C-alpha positions as CSV (number, residue, x, y, z in Angstrom):
1,T,0.0,0.0,0.0
2,M,2.7,2.4,0.8
3,I,4.5,1.8,-2.7
4,A,1.3,2.1,-4.4
5,A,0.9,5.3,-2.5
6,A,4.2,6.8,-3.2
7,G,3.9,5.9,-7.0
8,V,0.7,7.7,-7.3
9,F,2.4,10.9,-5.5
10,L,5.5,10.8,-7.3
11,T,3.2,10.2,-10.8
12,A,0.9,13.3,-9.9
13,L,4.1,15.3,-9.2
14,V,5.9,15.2,-12.0
15,F,2.6,15.5,-13.9
16,Y,2.3,18.6,-12.1
17,V,5.9,20.1,-13.2
18,K,5.9,18.7,-16.8
19,Y,2.4,19.4,-17.8
20,K,2.4,22.8,-16.0
21,R,0.7,25.4,-18.1
22,R,4.0,28.3,-18.3
23,A,1.6,31.1,-19.5
24,D,-1.7,32.2,-18.9
25,N,-2.1,32.6,-22.7
26,E,-0.9,29.1,-23.0
27,P,-3.8,26.3,-24.2
28,T,-4.4,23.3,-22.7
29,P,-3.5,20.6,-25.1
30,R,-6.2,18.1,-25.4
31,I,-4.7,14.4,-24.9
32,E,-6.7,11.7,-27.1
33,P,-5.6,8.4,-24.7
34,R,-5.2,5.2,-27.1
35,A,-6.9,1.9,-27.1
36,I,-4.2,0.3,-25.8
37,H,-3.9,3.1,-22.7
38,E,-7.2,2.4,-21.5
39,V,-7.2,-1.3,-22.2
40,F,-4.0,-1.5,-19.8
41,F,-4.6,1.0,-17.2
42,I,-8.6,-0.7,-16.8
43,G,-7.4,-3.8,-17.1
44,V,-4.0,-4.4,-15.3
45,P,-5.8,-2.8,-12.1
46,L,-9.2,-4.8,-12.7
47,S,-6.7,-8.2,-13.1
48,F,-5.4,-7.6,-9.4
49,F,-8.8,-7.2,-7.8
50,L,-9.7,-10.3,-9.6
51,L,-6.5,-12.3,-8.5
52,W,-6.9,-10.9,-5.0
53,F,-10.6,-12.2,-4.9
54,A,-9.5,-15.4,-5.9
55,I,-6.9,-16.1,-3.4
56,G,-8.9,-14.0,-0.8
57,F,-12.1,-15.2,-0.5
58,P,-11.5,-19.0,-0.4
59,L,-9.4,-18.0,2.7
60,F,-12.4,-16.0,4.1
61,V,-14.4,-19.0,4.0
62,D,-12.3,-21.4,5.6
63,L,-11.0,-18.8,8.4
64,S,-15.1,-18.4,8.7
65,R,-16.3,-21.8,9.1
66,P,-15.0,-23.5,12.5
67,P,-13.8,-27.3,12.4
68,Q,-15.8,-29.8,13.3
69,G,-16.2,-30.6,17.1
70,A,-15.6,-26.9,17.6
71,M,-17.7,-26.8,21.3
72,D,-20.0,-24.3,21.5
73,I,-20.5,-21.1,24.0
74,Y,-23.4,-18.9,24.4
75,V,-22.1,-15.1,24.1
76,Q,-24.5,-12.5,25.2
77,G,-23.6,-8.8,25.5
78,K,-25.7,-6.7,27.6
79,K,-25.3,-3.0,29.1
80,W,-22.7,-3.4,30.0
81,M,-21.5,-6.6,31.4
82,W,-20.4,-9.9,28.9
83,K,-22.7,-13.5,30.0
84,F,-21.4,-16.5,29.0
85,A,-23.2,-19.8,28.9
86,Y,-22.0,-23.4,28.2
87,P,-24.1,-26.2,26.8
88,G,-24.9,-28.9,29.8
89,G,-22.6,-26.7,31.4
90,P,-22.7,-23.6,33.9
91,S,-22.8,-20.0,32.8
92,S,-20.6,-17.0,34.1
93,L,-20.1,-13.2,34.1
94,D,-17.4,-11.4,32.6
95,V,-15.4,-14.4,32.5
96,L,-15.3,-16.9,29.7
97,R,-12.9,-20.4,30.2
98,V,-11.6,-22.2,27.3
99,P,-9.4,-24.7,26.5
100,A,-6.2,-24.5,24.8
101,G,-5.5,-26.2,22.1
102,R,-9.3,-26.7,21.2
103,P,-11.3,-24.6,18.6
104,V,-13.9,-22.7,20.4
105,R,-17.3,-21.6,18.5
106,L,-19.0,-18.5,20.1
107,L,-22.9,-18.0,19.3
108,I,-23.2,-14.5,20.0
109,T,-25.9,-12.3,20.2
110,S,-26.9,-8.8,22.6
111,R,-30.0,-8.4,24.7
112,D,-30.1,-4.5,24.1
113,V,-28.2,-2.5,21.7
114,I,-25.3,-3.5,19.4
115,H,-21.8,-4.5,20.8
116,S,-18.7,-6.2,19.4
117,F,-17.1,-9.0,21.2
118,F,-13.3,-8.1,20.8
119,A,-10.1,-10.0,22.1
120,P,-7.0,-8.2,20.5
121,Q,-4.6,-11.0,21.8
122,L,-6.8,-13.5,19.9
123,R,-7.4,-11.2,16.6
124,V,-11.1,-12.0,17.5
125,K,-13.3,-9.3,17.0
126,Q,-17.5,-9.8,15.9
127,D,-20.7,-7.8,16.6
128,A,-22.9,-8.6,18.7
129,L,-26.4,-8.1,17.1
130,P,-30.2,-7.7,19.2
131,G,-32.2,-10.3,17.9
132,R,-29.8,-12.7,16.0
133,Y,-27.0,-14.6,16.4
134,T,-23.8,-14.3,15.0
135,Q,-20.8,-16.5,15.0
136,T,-17.0,-16.8,14.9
137,W,-14.5,-18.9,16.7
138,F,-10.7,-19.4,17.5
139,T,-8.2,-21.8,18.8
140,A,-6.1,-20.4,21.7
141,T,-2.5,-22.4,21.8
142,K,-1.5,-20.5,25.1
143,P,-2.8,-20.6,28.8
144,G,-3.3,-17.6,30.3
145,K,-5.4,-14.7,30.9
146,Y,-6.7,-12.1,28.2
147,E,-9.0,-8.8,28.2
148,I,-12.3,-8.9,26.1
149,F,-13.3,-5.4,25.2
150,C,-16.8,-4.0,23.6
151,A,-15.3,-2.5,20.4
152,E,-18.6,-1.2,19.5
153,Y,-19.6,2.5,21.4
154,C,-23.1,1.0,23.2
155,G,-23.6,3.9,26.0
156,I,-22.1,5.4,29.2
157,G,-21.0,2.4,30.4
158,H,-19.3,1.5,27.6
159,S,-15.4,2.1,28.5
160,A,-16.2,-0.4,31.5
161,M,-17.7,-3.4,29.4
162,L,-14.5,-5.4,30.3
163,A,-14.4,-9.2,30.6
164,E,-11.5,-11.3,31.3
165,L,-10.6,-15.0,29.2
166,V,-8.8,-17.5,30.6
167,V,-7.7,-20.1,28.6
168,M,-6.8,-23.3,30.5
169,P,-4.9,-26.3,29.7
170,A,-6.9,-28.9,28.0
171,A,-7.2,-31.4,31.4
172,E,-7.5,-28.5,33.8
173,F,-10.1,-27.0,31.7
174,D,-12.0,-30.4,32.0
175,D,-11.7,-30.8,35.3
176,W,-13.2,-27.3,36.0
177,L,-16.2,-28.3,33.5
178,A,-17.1,-31.6,35.0
179,D,-16.8,-29.8,38.8
180,Q,-19.2,-27.2,37.5
181,R,-21.8,-29.5,36.0
182,R,-21.5,-31.9,39.5
183,G,-22.7,-28.8,41.2
184,L,-25.1,-27.9,39.0
185,A,-26.3,-31.9,38.5
186,Q,-26.7,-31.7,42.9
187,A,-28.3,-28.0,43.0
188,A,-31.0,-29.5,40.9
189,D,-31.5,-32.8,42.7
190,A,-31.8,-30.8,46.0
191,A,-35.1,-30.9,47.5
192,P,-36.9,-27.8,47.2
193,V,-38.0,-25.5,50.5
194,P,-41.2,-24.7,51.1
195,G,-42.3,-21.5,49.9
196,E,-39.2,-20.6,47.7
197,P,-39.5,-20.3,44.1
198,V,-38.0,-23.7,41.9
199,R,-34.4,-23.5,40.5
200,P,-34.1,-23.0,37.1
201,A,-32.7,-26.2,34.9
202,S,-29.1,-26.8,35.3
203,S,-28.2,-26.8,31.6
204,L,-29.5,-25.0,28.8
205,V,-31.2,-27.7,27.3
206,E,-33.2,-28.4,30.2
207,Q,-34.0,-24.8,30.0
208,G,-34.9,-25.0,26.6
209,Q,-37.2,-27.9,27.5
210,R,-39.1,-26.2,30.1
211,L,-39.5,-22.8,27.9
212,A,-40.6,-24.9,24.9
213,A,-43.5,-26.5,26.6
214,E,-44.1,-23.5,28.9
215,H,-44.8,-21.4,25.6
216,G,-46.7,-23.9,24.0
217,C,-43.9,-25.0,21.3
218,L,-44.9,-28.9,21.9
219,K,-48.5,-28.4,20.8
220,C,-47.1,-28.1,17.4
221,H,-43.9,-29.6,17.1
222,S,-43.1,-33.3,17.7
223,V,-39.7,-34.3,19.5
224,D,-40.4,-38.0,18.4
225,G,-39.6,-37.9,15.2
226,T,-43.6,-37.8,14.2
227,R,-45.4,-35.6,11.4
228,H,-47.5,-32.3,13.8
229,I,-48.6,-29.3,12.5
230,G,-45.0,-28.0,12.0
231,P,-41.5,-29.7,11.3
232,T,-40.8,-32.2,14.1
233,W,-37.6,-31.1,16.1
234,T,-36.6,-34.2,16.2
235,Q,-33.1,-34.5,13.8
236,L,-34.0,-31.1,12.7
237,Y,-30.7,-29.2,13.7
238,G,-28.2,-29.8,10.7
239,R,-30.7,-30.6,8.2
240,T,-31.5,-29.1,4.6
241,E,-35.0,-28.1,4.6
242,K,-37.0,-27.1,0.7
243,L,-38.6,-23.6,1.3
244,Q,-42.0,-22.8,0.1
245,T,-40.3,-20.3,-2.1
246,G,-38.3,-23.5,-3.8
247,K,-35.0,-22.5,-2.0
248,T,-33.2,-24.7,0.4
249,I,-31.9,-23.7,3.8
250,L,-29.7,-25.5,6.3
251,A,-31.2,-25.5,9.7
252,D,-28.5,-24.4,11.9
253,E,-27.8,-21.7,15.3
254,G,-29.3,-18.8,12.5
255,Y,-31.8,-20.2,10.8
256,L,-33.8,-21.9,14.3
257,T,-33.2,-18.4,16.4
258,K,-34.8,-17.2,12.7
259,S,-37.9,-19.0,12.7
260,I,-38.6,-18.3,16.3
261,M,-38.8,-14.2,16.1
262,D,-39.6,-14.5,12.5
263,P,-41.5,-17.5,11.5
264,A,-43.3,-16.2,8.3
265,A,-39.8,-15.6,6.5
266,D,-38.4,-19.0,5.7
267,I,-41.8,-20.9,6.0
268,V,-41.2,-25.0,5.6
269,A,-42.5,-26.9,2.0
270,G,-45.5,-27.9,2.8
271,Y,-46.3,-26.1,6.1
272,Q,-48.5,-23.3,6.8
273,N,-47.5,-20.3,8.2
274,V,-49.5,-20.6,11.6
275,M,-46.9,-19.9,14.0
276,P,-46.8,-16.4,15.9
277,T,-43.8,-14.9,16.4
278,F,-42.0,-14.5,19.4
279,Q,-40.2,-11.2,19.2
280,G,-40.3,-9.6,22.2
281,R,-41.9,-12.9,24.1
282,L,-38.1,-14.5,24.8
283,A,-34.9,-12.8,25.6
284,P,-31.9,-13.8,23.8
285,P,-31.2,-16.4,26.3
286,E,-34.3,-17.9,26.2
287,V,-34.2,-18.5,22.5
288,A,-30.3,-19.9,23.0
289,A,-32.0,-22.3,25.6
290,I,-34.4,-23.9,22.9
291,V,-32.2,-23.9,19.9
292,E,-29.8,-26.2,22.3
293,Y,-32.7,-28.0,23.0
294,I,-33.3,-28.4,19.3
295,K,-29.7,-29.3,18.5
296,S,-30.0,-32.1,21.1
297,L,-32.7,-33.6,19.7
298,S,-30.8,-36.2,17.4
299,T,-30.8,-39.9,17.0
300,A,-29.3,-42.2,14.2
301,A,-32.8,-43.9,14.3
302,V,-34.4,-41.1,12.9
303,R,-34.6,-40.1,9.5
304,S,-32.9,-37.5,8.3
305,G,-34.5,-36.2,4.7
306,P,-36.4,-33.2,4.8
307,S,-39.4,-32.5,6.3
308,E,-42.8,-34.1,5.0
309,G,-45.7,-31.5,6.2
310,P,-47.8,-31.5,8.7
311,A,-49.8,-34.7,10.0
312,Y,-53.3,-33.5,9.3
313,E,-52.8,-33.4,5.5
314,S,-52.2,-37.0,5.5
315,I,-55.3,-37.4,7.1
316,P,-58.3,-39.3,5.2
317,R,-61.0,-37.0,3.8
318,K,-64.6,-38.1,4.1
């Protein structure tokens, strides 16, 4: 970039000196470029641009796609803190623990305004957007403690929206996560105290199951593979669905979240637009819990093809 900029400025300086008008009555010459000049000055930059795109775009795709087996961690930005949730494990505020040498995928959302998750030592930065999920991934190689910032101005407490990334040796992280899950399981199994509210579920999957039942999701979606009013949730995550528009879409976290918040946007072929929107009725962590519950409904004994349409369409009519 510096070489190209120096060349442009040097050329401009040479032209200024060489072609400067020497007298007021001296006419400015009109230069008609030849076709070869136009081809050269248009074709060479275009060729470089296309070459850089051909090299850079596959690299961008490879860097954006997390590897198979990456550990998922849900990240929620909120004025002015970061909340982290591990599927089947604990939640924490402003402290993100990850194992060294293992890929980690962050599923990021915001509860209020736009934030930006930024870990400068890992060169990782991704916006947190309200009402949808973004993702990024990394593999931390060196155990230690690193800073996490919000890189998007989000209000008066923006500069204090700090968190800590703790990279632990893999075996130490496994022990820590097992201890946390054991503590959550013990707390869930403890008898409730009369007069006190029932404690929340101990994992995102359990929270998602409870929320799905409370909000009536299971009245239209089965969890055992049978056909119902809406597509079955069993084996739904990772399935390629055909939409009413004829397009196909991968049922990943983004699609599932969008289907909950805006169900009329991408309707699966063979189904009707009968699902209400849950925009404003579910907080981002609750949506994340339901998505995690859907992801857990996977078994090799169930067919993995596209959804076949609601059950009532197969009932003979008299």
